[in-house]
RODO-2510 file (C-alpha; in nm, 4 decimals, decimal comma):
residues 451
     n   res          X          Y          Z
     1     m     3,7044    -2,9413     1,0631
     2     k     3,3335    -2,8517     1,0427
     3     m     3,3753    -2,5887     1,3147
     4     i     3,6604    -2,4276     1,1199
     5     a     3,4465    -2,4282     0,8055
     6     r     3,1537    -2,2657     0,9895
     7     r     3,3794    -1,9981     1,1357
     8     a     3,5285    -1,9314     0,7942
     9     a     3,1802    -1,8984     0,6452
    10     g     3,0801    -1,6567     0,9191
    11     l     3,3906    -1,4466     0,8628
    12     l     3,3242    -1,4444     0,4892
    13     l     2,9657    -1,3231     0,5381
    14     t     3,0798    -1,0580     0,7843
    15     a     3,3474    -0,9409     0,5444
    16     f     3,0901    -0,9262     0,2655
    17     c     2,8347    -0,7413     0,4760
    18     l     3,0621    -0,4706     0,6144
    19     p     3,1435    -0,3073     0,2764
    20     l     2,7728    -0,2937     0,1972
    21     v     2,6955    -0,1135     0,5221
    22     a     2,9916     0,1146     0,4598
    23     l     2,8448     0,1931     0,1187
    24     a     2,5160     0,2871     0,2831
    25     a     2,7047     0,5164     0,5188
    26     e     2,8064     0,7331     0,2227
    27     p     2,4704     0,8396     0,0816
    28     q     2,4353     1,0204    -0,2473
    29     p     2,3687     1,3956    -0,2316
    30     t     1,9966     1,4325    -0,1671
    31     h     1,8035     1,7568    -0,1338
    32     e     1,4555     1,8308    -0,0063
    33     f     1,2493     2,1461    -0,0440
    34     s     0,8861     2,2492    -0,0781
    35     l     0,7185     2,5009    -0,3058
    36     d     0,4858     2,7633    -0,1610
    37     n     0,1849     2,5557    -0,2724
    38     g     0,2971     2,2613    -0,0574
    39     l     0,4469     2,0401    -0,3290
    40     k     0,7375     1,8531    -0,1731
    41     v     1,0369     1,7992    -0,4024
    42     i     1,3200     1,5536    -0,3375
    43     v     1,6256     1,5523    -0,5625
    44     r     1,8858     1,2762    -0,5453
    45     e     2,1985     1,3229    -0,7526
    46     d     2,3366     1,0282    -0,9501
    47     h     2,5756     1,1405    -1,2209
    48     r     2,6762     0,8047    -1,3655
    49     a     2,4794     0,8602    -1,6874
    50     p     2,3021     1,1591    -1,8511
    51     v     1,9618     1,0178    -1,7560
    52     v     1,6960     1,1220    -1,5078
    53     v     1,3823     0,9683    -1,3625
    54     s     1,0946     1,1949    -1,2644
    55     q     0,8156     1,0601    -1,0444
    56     i     0,5162     1,2299    -0,8890
    57     w     0,3495     1,0477    -0,5993
    58     y    -0,0017     1,1236    -0,4721
    59     k    -0,1133     1,0200    -0,1258
    60     v    -0,4179     0,8287    -0,2392
    61     g    -0,4850     0,4629    -0,3114
    62     s    -0,7402     0,1923    -0,2497
    63     s    -0,7069     0,2156     0,1310
    64     y    -0,8537     0,5672     0,1050
    65     e    -1,1708     0,4381    -0,0624
    66     t    -1,5025     0,3537     0,0995
    67     p    -1,7487     0,0678     0,0454
    68     g    -1,9431     0,1159    -0,2741
    69     q    -1,6750     0,3386    -0,4256
    70     t    -1,3803     0,1057    -0,4659
    71     g    -1,1428     0,1202    -0,7617
    72     l    -1,1539     0,4993    -0,7963
    73     s    -0,7800     0,5540    -0,7485
    74     h    -0,6860     0,2963    -1,0096
    75     a    -0,9511     0,4138    -1,2564
    76     l    -0,8301     0,7719    -1,2216
    77     e    -0,4752     0,6567    -1,2918
    78     h    -0,6003     0,5231    -1,6260
    79     m    -0,7863     0,8454    -1,7017
    80     m    -0,4800     1,0640    -1,6341
    81     f    -0,3602     0,9659    -1,9810
    82     k    -0,6853     1,0701    -2,1507
    83     g    -0,6318     1,4378    -2,2144
    84     s    -0,5876     1,7764    -2,0474
    85     r    -0,6262     2,1420    -2,1301
    86     k    -0,3244     2,1380    -2,3645
    87     l    -0,3331     1,7856    -2,5061
    88     g    -0,5835     1,5324    -2,6286
    89     p    -0,6095     1,1673    -2,5239
    90     g    -0,2761     0,9872    -2,5602
    91     e    -0,0871     1,2901    -2,6931
    92     a     0,1377     1,3250    -2,3879
    93     s     0,2436     0,9629    -2,4268
    94     r     0,3198     1,0164    -2,7948
    95     i     0,5377     1,3172    -2,7134
    96     l     0,7363     1,1147    -2,4619
    97     r     0,7691     0,8212    -2,7013
    98     d     0,9088     1,0524    -2,9688
    99     l     1,1709     1,1663    -2,7184
   100     g     1,2713     0,8071    -2,6469
   101     a     1,1365     0,8307    -2,2919
   102     e     0,9862     0,5548    -2,0827
   103     e     0,6667     0,6301    -1,8903
   104     n     0,4078     0,4519    -1,6845
   105     a     0,2013     0,4698    -1,3676
   106     f     0,0959     0,2454    -1,0808
   107     t    -0,1603     0,2378    -0,8016
   108     s    -0,1440     0,0572    -0,4693
   109     d    -0,3213     0,0546    -0,1343
   110     d    -0,1373     0,3682    -0,0232
   111     y    -0,0426     0,5731    -0,3292
   112     t    -0,0718     0,6480    -0,6982
   113     a     0,2437     0,7428    -0,8889
   114     y     0,3421     0,8486    -1,2402
   115     y     0,6935     0,8379    -1,3822
   116     q     0,9108     0,9185    -1,6787
   117     v     1,2687     0,8064    -1,7503
   118     l     1,4388     1,0279    -2,0059
   119     a     1,7516     1,2162    -2,1074
   120     r     1,8509     1,4777    -1,8505
   121     d     1,8014     1,7659    -2,0949
   122     r     1,4364     1,6644    -2,1477
   123     l     1,3305     1,6871    -1,7819
   124     a     1,1395     2,0082    -1,8513
   125     v     0,9100     1,8187    -2,0890
   126     a     0,8194     1,5662    -1,8200
   127     f     0,7475     1,8461    -1,5715
   128     e     0,5320     2,0386    -1,8177
   129     l     0,3221     1,7342    -1,9051
   130     e     0,2814     1,6284    -1,5424
   131     a     0,1890     1,9772    -1,4226
   132     d    -0,0641     2,0149    -1,7032
   133     r    -0,2631     1,7078    -1,6046
   134     l    -0,2349     1,7929    -1,2365
   135     v    -0,4142     2,1223    -1,2922
   136     s    -0,6356     2,0630    -1,5960
   137     l    -0,7315     1,6985    -1,6465
   138     r    -1,0299     1,6779    -1,8832
   139     l    -1,1931     1,3461    -1,7869
   140     p    -1,4191     1,3277    -2,0959
   141     a    -1,7239     1,1075    -2,0412
   142     e    -1,6819     0,9210    -2,3696
   143     e    -1,3219     0,8294    -2,2813
   144     f    -1,4333     0,7080    -1,9392
   145     s    -1,7033     0,4885    -2,0941
   146     r    -1,4385     0,3145    -2,3031
   147     e    -1,1741     0,2976    -2,0325
   148     i    -1,3944     0,1486    -1,7623
   149     e    -1,4523    -0,1476    -1,9928
   150     v    -1,0737    -0,1867    -2,0232
   151     i    -1,0480    -0,1839    -1,6437
   152     k    -1,3198    -0,4467    -1,6067
   153     e    -1,1361    -0,6685    -1,8519
   154     e    -0,8123    -0,6075    -1,6626
   155     r    -0,9844    -0,7288    -1,3477
   156     r    -1,1120    -1,0403    -1,5237
   157     l    -0,7697    -1,1255    -1,6679
   158     r    -0,5558    -1,0450    -1,3628
   159     t    -0,7855    -1,1512    -1,0791
   160     d    -1,1145    -1,3224    -1,1614
   161     d    -0,9561    -1,5696    -1,4080
   162     k    -0,6409    -1,6269    -1,2004
   163     p    -0,7083    -1,8580    -0,9047
   164     g    -0,3987    -1,7480    -0,7123
   165     a    -0,4789    -1,3787    -0,7434
   166     l    -0,8463    -1,4353    -0,6657
   167     a    -0,7599    -1,6392    -0,3568
   168     f    -0,5245    -1,3730    -0,2257
   169     e    -0,7857    -1,1014    -0,2819
   170     r    -1,0410    -1,2940    -0,0773
   171     f    -0,7798    -1,3762     0,1865
   172     k    -0,6785    -1,0116     0,2179
   173     a    -1,0411    -0,9090     0,2678
   174     l    -1,0583    -1,1585     0,5545
   175     a    -0,7225    -1,0655     0,7047
   176     y    -0,7978    -0,6921     0,7360
   177     p    -1,1332    -0,6724     0,9167
   178     a    -1,0937    -0,3111     1,0348
   179     s    -0,8721    -0,1282     0,7859
   180     g    -0,8996    -0,0119     0,4266
   181     y    -0,6387    -0,2652     0,3204
   182     h    -0,9218    -0,5150     0,2699
   183     t    -1,0153    -0,3237    -0,0475
   184     p    -0,8617    -0,4561    -0,3727
   185     t    -0,6693    -0,1896    -0,5601
   186     i    -0,8566    -0,2511    -0,8831
   187     g    -1,1894    -0,2404    -0,6982
   188     w    -1,4723    -0,4879    -0,6681
   189     m    -1,6446    -0,5679    -0,9961
   190     a    -1,9846    -0,4530    -0,8649
   191     d    -1,8365    -0,1076    -0,7973
   192     l    -1,6679    -0,0907    -1,1388
   193     k    -2,0018    -0,1616    -1,3032
   194     r    -2,1709     0,1316    -1,1295
   195     m    -1,8802     0,3786    -1,1319
   196     n    -1,9416     0,7066    -1,3169
   197     v    -1,7173     0,9836    -1,4383
   198     d    -1,8532     1,2354    -1,1867
   199     e    -1,7176     1,0175    -0,9045
   200     l    -1,3761     1,0306    -1,0704
   201     r    -1,3958     1,4082    -1,1074
   202     r    -1,4634     1,4433    -0,7347
   203     w    -1,1794     1,2015    -0,6535
   204     y    -0,9431     1,4025    -0,8739
   205     q    -1,0476     1,7320    -0,7167
   206     t    -1,0087     1,5897    -0,3672
   207     w    -0,6661     1,4263    -0,3886
   208     y    -0,4797     1,5626    -0,6912
   209     v    -0,3439     1,8805    -0,5394
   210     p     0,0199     1,9894    -0,5015
   211     n     0,0073     1,9787    -0,1213
   212     n    -0,0843     1,6081    -0,1438
   213     a     0,2025     1,5177    -0,3767
   214     t     0,5743     1,4488    -0,3707
   215     l     0,7896     1,5072    -0,6771
   216     v     1,0969     1,2818    -0,6817
   217     v     1,3820     1,3364    -0,9259
   218     v     1,6853     1,1081    -0,9362
   219     g     1,9686     1,1204    -1,1869
   220     d     2,2166     1,3517    -1,3544
   221     v     2,0706     1,6748    -1,2154
   222     s     2,1391     1,9359    -0,9499
   223     r     1,9153     2,0795    -0,6821
   224     d     1,9127     2,4269    -0,8356
   225     e     1,8091     2,3211    -1,1847
   226     v     1,5309     2,0975    -1,0547
   227     k     1,4059     2,3714    -0,8227
   228     a     1,3966     2,6226    -1,1075
   229     l     1,1992     2,3822    -1,3272
   230     a     0,9628     2,2864    -1,0446
   231     e     0,8883     2,6521    -0,9701
   232     r     0,8330     2,7213    -1,3373
   233     y     0,5883     2,4386    -1,4078
   234     f     0,4297     2,3569    -1,0704
   235     g     0,4694     2,6760    -0,8689
   236     a     0,1540     2,8515    -0,9888
   237     i    -0,0790     2,5579    -0,9189
   238     p    -0,2832     2,6564    -0,6120
   239     r    -0,2942     2,4448    -0,3001
   240     r    -0,6333     2,3329    -0,1693
   241     a    -0,7699     2,2036     0,1568
   242     l    -0,7198     1,8291     0,1987
   243     a    -0,9575     1,5659     0,3259
   244     d    -0,8565     1,3911     0,6466
   245     a    -0,6891     1,0572     0,5721
   246     k    -0,6204     0,8496     0,8813
   247     p    -0,3729     0,5600     0,8609
   248     p    -0,5337     0,2157     0,8215
   249     l    -0,4958     0,0598     1,1662
   250     e    -0,6033    -0,2930     1,2453
   251     l    -0,7521    -0,4572     1,5515
   252     a    -0,4801    -0,5608     1,7962
   253     a    -0,6243    -0,9113     1,8300
   254     p    -0,8985    -0,9725     1,5707
   255     g    -0,9237    -1,3421     1,6590
   256     e    -0,8567    -1,6437     1,4412
   257     r    -1,0384    -1,6322     1,1062
   258     r    -1,0680    -1,9108     0,8470
   259     l    -1,1775    -1,9303     0,4856
   260     t    -1,2157    -2,2213     0,2445
   261     l    -1,2223    -2,1498    -0,1280
   262     h    -1,2960    -2,3925    -0,4130
   263     l    -1,1347    -2,2528    -0,7275
   264     q    -1,0257    -2,3620    -1,0741
   265     t    -0,6822    -2,4751    -0,9628
   266     q    -0,5016    -2,8068    -1,0003
   267     l    -0,3377    -2,8189    -0,6577
   268     p    -0,4502    -2,7256    -0,3077
   269     s    -0,2702    -2,4370    -0,1383
   270     l    -0,2582    -2,2565     0,1914
   271     l    -0,2347    -1,8939     0,3026
   272     m    -0,1622    -1,7869     0,6612
   273     g    -0,1439    -1,4225     0,7664
   274     f    -0,0675    -1,2478     1,0946
   275     n    -0,1752    -0,8898     1,1655
   276     v     0,1439    -0,6974     1,2427
   277     p     0,2502    -0,3317     1,2376
   278     g     0,4318    -0,1598     0,9546
   279     l     0,7193     0,0796     1,0073
   280     a     0,4872     0,3810     1,0090
   281     s     0,2552     0,2325     1,2733
   282     a     0,4990     0,0418     1,4960
   283     k     0,5731     0,1650     1,8467
   284     d     0,9196     0,0077     1,8254
   285     p     1,0813    -0,0040     1,4790
   286     r     1,3096    -0,2859     1,5929
   287     t     1,0139    -0,5260     1,5838
   288     v     0,9511    -0,4336     1,2224
   289     h     1,3124    -0,4897     1,1186
   290     a     1,3039    -0,8198     1,3073
   291     l     0,9975    -0,9274     1,1074
   292     r     1,1792    -0,8355     0,7858
   293     l     1,4665    -1,0622     0,8823
   294     i     1,2298    -1,3408     0,9917
   295     s     1,0769    -1,3332     0,6434
   296     a     1,4227    -1,3840     0,4919
   297     l     1,5188    -1,6432     0,7524
   298     l     1,2149    -1,8496     0,6561
   299     d     1,2220    -1,7835     0,2827
   300     g     1,5511    -1,6249     0,1807
   301     g     1,6814    -1,8650    -0,0775
   302     y     1,7915    -2,2280    -0,0995
   303     s     1,9283    -2,2504     0,2563
   304     a     1,6316    -2,0767     0,4249
   305     r     1,4269    -2,2765     0,6738
   306     l     1,1091    -2,3366     0,4736
   307     p     1,2729    -2,4824     0,1619
   308     a     1,5478    -2,6620     0,3563
   309     r     1,3236    -2,8177     0,6200
   310     l     0,9700    -2,8470     0,4874
   311     e     1,0381    -2,8877     0,1167
   312     r     1,3611    -3,0878     0,0919
   313     g     1,3846    -3,2233     0,4460
   314     e     1,0357    -3,3464     0,5372
   315     e     0,9043    -3,3411     0,1779
   316     l     0,5934    -3,1917     0,3358
   317     v     0,5410    -2,9152     0,0792
   318     s     0,6259    -2,8675    -0,2849
   319     g     0,6726    -2,4967    -0,2233
   320     a     0,6464    -2,2452     0,0598
   321     s     0,7095    -1,8739     0,1018
   322     a     0,7068    -1,5873     0,3511
   323     n     0,6318    -1,2251     0,2715
   324     y     0,6129    -0,9060     0,4751
   325     d     0,5759    -0,5458     0,3574
   326     a     0,7132    -0,3133     0,6244
   327     f     0,6600     0,0065     0,4264
   328     t     0,2870     0,0670     0,4594
   329     r     0,1156     0,3767     0,5986
   330     g    -0,0739     0,1614     0,8472
   331     d    -0,0638    -0,1885     0,9914
   332     s     0,0610    -0,4683     0,7716
   333     l     0,0394    -0,8449     0,7310
   334     f     0,3013    -1,1192     0,7660
   335     v     0,2019    -1,3847     0,5120
   336     l     0,3057    -1,7491     0,4786
   337     s     0,1982    -1,9646     0,1872
   338     a     0,2483    -2,3295     0,1026
   339     t     0,1435    -2,6023    -0,1371
   340     p     0,1306    -2,9481     0,0239
   341     n     0,3325    -3,2196    -0,1469
   342     v     0,0484    -3,4193    -0,2984
   343     q     0,2957    -3,6715    -0,4454
   344     t     0,3813    -3,7818    -0,0921
   345     g     0,0173    -3,7672     0,0142
   346     k     0,0465    -3,4572     0,2324
   347     t    -0,2613    -3,2500     0,3165
   348     l    -0,3335    -2,8844     0,3813
   349     a    -0,3726    -2,9579     0,7515
   350     q    -0,0263    -3,1162     0,7622
   351     a     0,1259    -2,8256     0,5687
   352     e    -0,0336    -2,5783     0,8091
   353     a     0,1008    -2,7736     1,1067
   354     g     0,4459    -2,7703     0,9480
   355     l     0,4438    -2,3933     0,9119
   356     w     0,3348    -2,3602     1,2738
   357     r     0,6265    -2,5804     1,3845
   358     q     0,8700    -2,3381     1,2219
   359     l     0,7074    -2,0423     1,3931
   360     e     0,6973    -2,2156     1,7308
   361     e     1,0660    -2,2959     1,7008
   362     l     1,1417    -1,9265     1,6532
   363     k     0,9457    -1,8586     1,9725
   364     r     1,1287    -2,1284     2,1712
   365     a     1,4821    -2,0496     2,0593
   366     p     1,6373    -1,7525     1,8804
   367     p     1,8396    -1,8195     1,5657
   368     s     2,2135    -1,8587     1,6057
   369     a     2,4273    -1,5517     1,5526
   370     e     2,5780    -1,7251     1,2505
   371     e     2,2409    -1,7934     1,0864
   372     l     2,1181    -1,4407     1,1524
   373     q     2,4357    -1,2907     1,0081
   374     r     2,3997    -1,5009     0,6938
   375     v     2,0384    -1,3967     0,6473
   376     r     2,1162    -1,0317     0,7191
   377     a     2,3985    -1,0337     0,4648
   378     q     2,1601    -1,1677     0,2017
   379     v     1,8970    -0,9039     0,2775
   380     i     2,1466    -0,6181     0,2796
   381     a     2,3084    -0,7364    -0,0436
   382     g     1,9695    -0,7536    -0,2107
   383     l     1,8794    -0,4034    -0,0992
   384     v     2,2104    -0,2553    -0,2126
   385     f     2,1927    -0,4149    -0,5558
   386     e     1,8227    -0,3331    -0,5948
   387     r     1,8855     0,0335    -0,5232
   388     d     2,1626     0,0614    -0,7777
   389     s     1,9281     0,1906    -1,0497
   390     i     1,7943     0,5450    -1,0463
   391     s     1,4377     0,4176    -1,0875
   392     s     1,4664     0,1962    -0,7795
   393     q     1,6121     0,4807    -0,5778
   394     a     1,3295     0,7121    -0,6816
   395     s     1,0657     0,4498    -0,6035
   396     a     1,2122     0,3821    -0,2587
   397     i     1,2172     0,7555    -0,1803
   398     g     0,8657     0,8131    -0,3116
   399     e     0,7197     0,5182    -0,1255
   400     l     0,8761     0,6200     0,2067
   401     e     0,7535     0,9769     0,1775
   402     t     0,4052     0,8844     0,0638
   403     v     0,3371     0,6379     0,3466
   404     g     0,4337     0,8992     0,6047
   405     l     0,7972     0,8104     0,6605
   406     s     1,1094     1,0005     0,5527
   407     w     1,3350     0,9437     0,2540
   408     r     1,6248     0,9604     0,5024
   409     l     1,5355     0,6087     0,6139
   410     l     1,6674     0,4939     0,2767
   411     d     2,0192     0,5801     0,3906
   412     q     1,9653     0,4459     0,7434
   413     d     1,7921     0,1199     0,6545
   414     l     2,0923    -0,1092     0,6340
   415     t     2,2305     0,0136     0,9642
   416     s     1,8906    -0,0494     1,1249
   417     l     1,8977    -0,4100     1,0074
   418     e     2,2491    -0,4492     1,1489
   419     t     2,1259    -0,3708     1,5008
   420     i     1,8755    -0,6584     1,5172
   421     s     1,9813    -0,9387     1,7514
   422     p     1,8712    -1,3042     1,7789
   423     a     1,6711    -1,2039     2,0874
   424     d     1,4842    -0,9427     1,8800
   425     i     1,3867    -1,2184     1,6356
   426     q     1,2544    -1,4364     1,9163
   427     n     1,0637    -1,1499     2,0795
   428     a     0,8952    -1,0539     1,7509
   429     a     0,7924    -1,4148     1,6884
   430     r     0,6444    -1,4462     2,0372
   431     t     0,4588    -1,1167     2,0064
   432     y     0,3045    -1,1501     1,6622
   433     f     0,2731    -1,5169     1,5651
   434     t    -0,0376    -1,5864     1,7723
   435     r    -0,3772    -1,7368     1,6996
   436     e    -0,5453    -1,4084     1,7949
   437     r    -0,3761    -1,2396     1,4958
   438     l    -0,4181    -1,5268     1,2498
   439     s    -0,6116    -1,5577     0,9228
   440     v    -0,6051    -1,8825     0,7258
   441     a    -0,7282    -1,9641     0,3774
   442     h    -0,7453    -2,3166     0,2366
   443     i    -0,7671    -2,3147    -0,1437
   444     l    -0,8972    -2,6363    -0,2985
   445     p    -0,9554    -2,7478    -0,6572
   446     k    -1,3221    -2,7065    -0,7427
   447     e    -1,3819    -3,0735    -0,8040
   448     t    -1,2475    -3,1608    -0,4564
   449     r    -1,4694    -3,0957    -0,1546
   450     h    -1,2414    -3,2468     0,1088
   451     e    -0,8729    -3,2701     0,1926
***
C-alpha cells in the first residue's frame, strides 16, 4: 500500500512539473537591441495590464570597491535622488508620486539598479528622469553632508545593532579571502566616516555611462515604441571608456577558517559556508544547478532534510537553513545556518556535526529519483510563480545581464534544472563540501564565553 502511495505521489509531482516546464518553453516576446552609445535595451512584452516597469542596471556594486573606499556604490545610489541639471533634490520623486508611480533603487555586490512602475502611457516620463540623472547628476556637497549621516544611521540600524546581520557581515568577510565579495554593500563605518563628495563624483563619472548600463522594460509595450523612446532620451548621451572590472574569483581551496563572535543575542547560532562557483564562473553549469537543488533538498520546506531530520527528528536544532546564490558575476558561497536546540541541551559543536552528517550522506549516496523530483517540482513551481509579476521578470533579466550572463537563461532555466540527475547531486556534494573550502562562525551571547 505504501509503495502504491509513493508511486502515486511521484506521478502527481511529475504531472505538476511538466506543465510548468511546458510554460517555460513558451517564452514571452522579448527583444534586445543596443543604442549607438552602447546602452543595451531589453524589452519583454506582457500585455495583461496597461502597466510597465522600467529598470536601469549599472554594472557596479560593492565588489568593485577597494579597501578604504567601501560603500561608494550604495552612497551614490542615495545621491542619485538629490538633484540634476533639470530638477532639484527630491523633485523627480515628487513627479513620479503625482503620477501614481512606484519607484526605488537597490545596490548589491554586483550591481546598482533604479526602477519605476507606472502606467504604460507614462513610460516617457521615467525615461526622461532617468536619462537626466545619468548625464547631469549634481551631487551638491551640502546634500552629501546630510545624506552620509542618513547612511551611517542606516548602517547602525540594519547591521551594527542587529546581531544576525552583524554576524553575517563578519562571516562573509572571512569566507571571501580573495574576492571583493568580502566588502559589505553599505561599506565599513570607518570608510563612511571619511568618505567625501569628490570620491562620489569620481565613482559616478567612472561607472555611470550608457555603455555600462542595461535598460530593462517589461509590460504592456512593444519593441518599436520602447526603441523610439530610448533613442529620444538616452541616444545623445555619449559613451566613455570603462575601467577594467574583473569578476571576483575566489581561491580554489582557501583552507578551513573559523570565527567566534560574542554578540548581543539570546541564543547561540552557527554559520557554515563553502566556496563554490556561481553560474558565471562555473566551468560546468550542471554543478551550479545541482547546488541549487541541494539547497532546496536540505531546506525546501517542511519535508526537506534539515527540518525533517535535525529539527523534528533528532531535536538537535531549533532551526536550520541552506542558501545559495547562483547568479553572481564571480564565485559564490553555499551557506548553512543553524541554531542548536538549547531546550534539549544541544551545543554548537553538536549542531555543526549534525549539518556535516547531512552533507556526508549526500556524498555517500545520491538522493532517490523520487526525492529529487519532489524537490525539483517545488523549485520550478516557486520560480514560475515568482516570475509571474512584471517586476520580477524585469529583475531577473536585469540581474542576469548585469552579472555577465544572458537574459535568455531566464527562459532556459527550468529546463536546465530538469536535466540534473541524482548522480549530479552526489558529484557536486563530493566536489564542494570539503574542509578546504569551509568557513565557520560560532555566534555566542555576550555573557557566555563557552559552549
